[in-house]
C-alpha positions in Angstrom: 140.1 81.0 163.1 141.8 84.1 162.6 142.8 83.2 159.2 139.2 82.5 158.2 137.4 85.6 159.7 140.2 87.7 158.0 139.4 86.2 154.6 135.3 86.9 155.3 135.2 90.7 155.1 137.3 90.5 151.7 135.4 88.2 150.0 132.8 90.2 151.0 134.8 93.1 149.5 135.1 91.5 146.2 131.7 90.7 146.2 131.3 93.8 146.3 133.1 95.8 144.2 131.8 92.9 141.0 128.5 93.6 142.2 127.9 96.6 139.9 130.1 95.9 137.2 126.8 95.1 135.4 124.7 97.9 135.9 127.4 100.2 134.9 127.9 98.7 131.9 124.5 98.1 130.5 124.1 101.9 129.3 127.7 102.0 127.1 125.7 98.8 126.0 122.2 101.0 125.6 124.2 103.8 123.9 125.8 101.8 121.5 122.4 100.5 120.3 121.3 103.7 119.7 124.7 105.1 118.2 124.2 101.8 115.7 120.6 102.6 114.8 121.3 106.2 114.1 124.1 104.7 112.2 121.8 102.6 110.6 119.4 106.0 109.4 121.8 108.7 108.8 124.0 106.5 106.0 121.1 104.5 104.8 121.7 105.9 100.7 125.1 104.1 101.7 123.7 101.2 102.9 120.5 99.8 102.0 121.9 98.7 99.0 125.0 96.7 100.1 122.3 95.1 102.4 120.4 94.3 99.5 123.2 92.9 97.5 123.9 90.5 100.6 120.8 89.2 100.1 121.0 88.3 96.2 124.0 87.2 96.7 123.0 84.8 99.3 120.0 83.6 97.0 122.7 83.0 94.5 125.4 81.7 95.4 124.2 78.6 95.9 123.9 78.3 92.2 127.3 80.3 91.7 128.5 76.9 93.3 126.9 74.3 91.6 127.4 76.1 88.6 131.0 76.4 89.5 131.2 72.3 89.4 130.7 71.9 85.8 133.7 74.2 84.8 132.3 77.1 84.8 133.7 80.6 86.0 132.5 82.4 88.5 132.1 85.5 86.9 130.3 84.1 83.4 127.9 82.5 85.7 127.6 85.5 88.1 127.1 87.6 84.7 124.1 85.1 83.5 122.5 84.4 86.4 121.8 88.6 87.4 120.8 88.2 83.2 118.6 85.7 83.5 116.7 87.3 86.8 117.1 90.8 85.7 115.9 90.1 82.0 112.2 89.3 82.9 112.1 91.7 85.7 113.3 94.9 83.4 110.6 93.8 80.8 108.2 93.8 83.7 109.1 97.2 84.7 109.4 98.5 80.8 105.3 96.8 80.8 104.5 98.2 83.3 106.5 102.0 83.2 103.1 103.5 81.3 100.7 102.1 84.1 102.0 104.0 86.1 103.0 107.1 84.8 99.5 107.1 84.0 98.4 106.7 87.9 100.9 108.9 88.9 99.7 111.4 86.6 96.7 111.2 87.5 96.8 111.0 90.7 95.8 114.2 92.2 92.8 114.2 89.7 92.2 111.2 91.3 92.3 112.3 95.0 90.0 115.8 94.5 87.3 113.2 92.7 87.2 110.9 95.7 87.1 113.4 97.8 84.0 115.2 96.1 82.1 112.0 96.0 82.8 111.6 100.1 81.3 115.3 100.2 78.6 114.9 98.1 77.3 111.7 99.5 78.3 113.2 103.6 75.7 115.6 102.2 72.9 113.5 100.8 72.7 111.6 104.3 73.1 115.0 106.3 72.1 118.1 104.3 73.1 121.1 104.5 70.1 124.2 105.8 69.6 126.5 103.4 70.8 129.8 103.8 68.1 132.8 105.2 66.9 135.1 102.4 68.2 138.7 102.3 65.9 141.1 103.1 65.0 143.2 100.0 65.4 146.9 101.2 63.4 149.8 99.1 66.1 151.2 97.1 67.0 147.6 95.7 63.4 147.8 93.8 65.7 150.6 91.5 68.4 148.8 91.3 68.2 146.7 87.7 71.5 144.6 87.9 70.7 140.9 89.1 72.4 140.1 91.8 75.4 137.7 91.1 76.4 134.5 93.5 79.3 134.1 95.4 81.3 131.7 94.2 82.2 129.0 96.9 84.8 128.3 98.5 86.8 125.0 97.1 86.8 122.2 99.7 90.2 123.0 102.0 90.5 118.7 102.6 90.7 118.6 98.9 93.0 121.1 98.7 95.2 119.3 101.2 95.4 116.4 99.6 96.2 117.5 96.0 98.5 119.5 97.3 99.6 116.7 99.3 100.0 114.8 96.1 101.7 117.0 94.1 104.5 117.0 97.1 104.6 113.6 96.7 105.2 113.4 93.1 107.7 116.2 93.4 109.8 114.2 96.0 110.1 111.4 94.0 111.3 112.6 91.0 113.9 114.2 92.7 114.9 111.4 94.2 115.5 109.4 91.2 119.0 110.1 90.8 120.1 108.8 93.9 117.9 105.2 93.3 119.6 105.1 90.2 122.9 105.4 91.9 121.8 102.5 94.5 121.1 100.7 91.8 124.1 100.5 89.9 125.9 100.4 94.0 123.8 96.5 93.8 124.2 95.2 90.8 128.1 96.1 91.4 128.3 94.8 95.4 126.3 91.7 93.6 128.7 90.5 91.1 131.8 91.6 93.4 129.8 89.6 96.3 129.1 86.7 94.4 132.5 86.3 92.4 135.2 87.1 95.0 132.6 86.9 98.5 133.9 82.6 98.4 137.5 83.5 98.3 138.0 86.7 100.7 135.8 85.0 103.4 138.4 81.5 102.7 141.6 83.9 103.3 139.3 85.3 106.3 139.2 82.3 108.0 142.8 81.2 107.6 144.7 84.6 108.6 142.2 85.6 111.4 143.5 84.8 114.6 140.1 84.8 116.2 139.1 81.4 114.1 140.1 78.4 115.6 138.3 75.9 114.1 138.0 76.6 110.0 136.5 73.6 108.8 133.8 74.5 111.6 133.7 78.1 110.9 133.2 77.0 106.8 130.4 74.3 107.7 128.1 77.2 110.2 129.0 79.6 107.2 127.4 77.5 104.3 124.4 76.0 106.4 123.9 80.0 107.3 123.9 80.3 103.5 121.8 77.1 102.7 119.0 78.4 105.4 118.9 81.6 104.2 118.8 80.9 100.8 116.2 78.7 101.3 113.7 81.1 103.1 114.5 83.9 100.6 113.9 81.8 97.5 110.4 79.9 99.4 108.8 83.2 100.3 109.8 85.1 96.5 108.0 82.3 95.1 105.1 82.9 97.5 105.0 86.4 96.7 105.6 85.5 92.8 102.1 83.5 93.0 100.1 85.9 94.8 101.0 88.8 92.1 100.6 86.0 89.4 97.2 85.1 91.0 96.1 88.7 91.9 96.7 89.7 88.1 95.0 86.9 86.3 91.7 87.2 88.6 91.4 90.8 88.0 92.4 90.7 84.5 88.9 88.1 84.1 86.9 90.6 85.8 87.7 93.0 83.6 90.1 95.9 86.7 91.9 98.1 84.4 96.1 97.8 84.6 95.6 94.1 86.2 99.3 93.7 86.0 100.4 97.0 87.7 98.2 95.7 90.7 99.9 92.3 90.7 102.9 92.9 91.1 102.6 95.9 93.4 100.8 93.3 96.0 103.3 90.6 94.6 106.1 93.3 96.4 104.6 94.6 99.1 103.7 91.7 100.7 107.2 91.3 101.5 105.8 93.7 104.5 103.3 91.4 106.5 100.3 93.3 108.1 101.7 96.1 106.6 102.1 95.4 102.7 98.2 93.7 102.0 96.8 97.3 104.6 98.6 99.6 101.6 97.5 97.1 98.9 93.4 96.9 100.0 93.6 100.8 100.2 95.3 101.0 97.1 92.8 98.8 95.2 90.2 100.4 96.7 91.0 103.3 95.1 91.8 101.8 91.8 88.1 100.4 92.2 86.7 103.8 93.1 88.5 105.1 90.0 87.0 102.8 87.2 83.4 101.7 89.2 82.4 105.2 90.8 80.9 105.1 94.4 79.1 101.8 93.4 79.5 98.3 94.9 81.7 97.1 92.3 84.2 99.7 93.6 84.9 97.3 96.2 85.0 94.7 93.9 89.6 95.3 92.9 89.8 95.0 97.1 87.3 92.0 97.4 89.1 89.7 94.9 92.6 90.3 96.7 91.4 90.2 100.2 90.1 86.6 99.8 93.9 85.5 97.4 95.8 87.2 100.5 93.9 85.1 103.2 94.0 82.0 101.1 97.6 82.8 101.0 98.5 84.3 104.6 96.1 81.2 106.3 97.5 78.2 104.3 100.2 78.2 101.5 102.8 79.9 103.5 101.9 78.2 107.0 102.0 74.9 105.1 105.0 75.9 103.1 107.7 77.6 105.4 106.1 75.2 108.8 106.4 76.2 111.9 110.6 77.2 111.5 109.7 80.1 110.6 107.6 81.3 113.1 107.6 85.0 114.6 105.4 86.9 117.3 103.5 89.5 115.3 103.6 92.2 118.0 107.9 91.4 118.0 107.3 91.6 114.2 105.1 94.7 113.7 107.5 96.8 116.2 110.3 95.2 114.6 108.5 96.9 111.4 107.8 99.6 112.5 111.4 100.2 113.3 112.9 99.4 110.0 110.0 102.0 108.8 111.7 104.5 110.6 115.2 103.7 109.6 114.9 103.1 106.2 111.4 104.0 104.8 109.7 101.9 102.3 112.8 100.2 101.5 113.2 98.8 105.0 109.7 98.0 105.4 110.1 95.4 102.6 113.3 94.2 104.3 112.3 93.8 107.7 111.2 90.4 108.1 114.2 88.6 105.8 115.9 90.7 107.8 114.4 89.2 110.9 115.1 86.1 109.7 118.3 85.8 108.5 119.0 87.1 112.1 117.0 84.6 114.1 119.1 81.9 111.7 122.6 82.9 112.5 121.7 83.3 116.2 120.0 79.8 116.1 123.5 78.7 114.5 125.9 80.1 116.6 124.2 79.7 119.2 123.5 83.5 120.1 121.0 85.9 122.6 118.9 82.5 123.1 116.0 84.6 125.3 115.7 86.9 122.4 114.9 84.2 120.1 112.6 82.9 122.0 110.7 85.8 122.9 110.6 86.4 119.1 109.4 83.1 118.2 106.7 83.4 121.2 103.4 81.3 120.3 100.8 83.9 119.8 
C-alpha cells in the first residue's frame, strides 16, 4: 500500500516532465522550417538549376537504364538523349528569337497605345467639361499676337507603365549572364546525374549504416522514380499538345506570331490557375495590338480559353485520373510560396515539386495528415 502511494507521485512527476516536451520542441521545428525557406530564397541562383536538373534526370533515367540493357554506355546514352531533346528546343528557340525580340521592343509602345485607347474610350463614355473661355480685356484688342494653347500634359498612367516596361526590359537584359550560367550548370548536372548518379546511390546504400535493407531501398527508389518520370512525362506531353493546338488554331485564324503564343501558353500551363490567367492577359494584349479596340481583339484569348477549358476539364482528369488530385486552395498557397521564393521559375516548378514530395511521402508512409490535407476534395 505504501509502495503504491509512493509510486503514484513519481508517476505523476514523470508525466509532468514529459508533457511539455512537445511544446518546447515545436518552436524549434518552426525555426528550422523558416531557416530552410530563407535558405531556398537566398540561394535560389544556386539551387534552381540543381532542382531542375534532378527533375530532368528523373525523367530520363529510365531511358538510360533501358539503353544500358542494350550495352550502350551511360555516357553515350545521356549525351544522345540530351541532344535528342535539346535539338528541337534549340531550333524552336532560334525560330522564336526574332518574334520575341520584336514584341519586347514593341512592348513600351504597345503599353502606351493601349492606355491611349483606354483613355479615349473613357473620354467617349464620360466627356470632359469644356474649359470656360477667358475674358478679354480692353488691351487684348491692341495685341496682334495670337494666343498659343498650352500643350496638354501627358497621361501619368501611360508614363508610369512605359517606365515600368523599360525597367523590366533592362532588368531582364542584366540577368542574361546569370541565366546562361544557370543553364550551363543545369546541363552539367543532368549529365553527371544520369552517368554517375546510379553508382553513387548504390554505393551509398551499401556504406551508410542507416540503410538496413538494401534491396528494399533500391525497390523504393525505383518505384518513386518510375512514378515521378511518368507524371512529368504525362504533364509535359499534355502541355506540349496544348501549345501545339493553340498555335495551330491561332495560325489558322491569321493571328500574328502564332508559334510564339503557342510555346508561351504551353510553358505557362505548368503553373495551374496562374499560368492560364497570364496567358489570357498576354493574348488579349496581342489581339489588341493586331486588331485594335474592336471585338476581334478578343479572338486570340477566346480561342485559347476554349482549348484550355477542354484540356483542364476533360483531358488532364482523364489522363492523370484521381491519383494526382490536389486541393485548389492548398495548390494556390503552394504556388504563392514558390513564387515568392524563386519567382517565375518557382511558379513553374511548384506543382511538379508538390507531386514529387507527395509521392515520396506516400511511398515512405510519412506525413499522412499532410497528404490527406493536400488531397482534400474541393
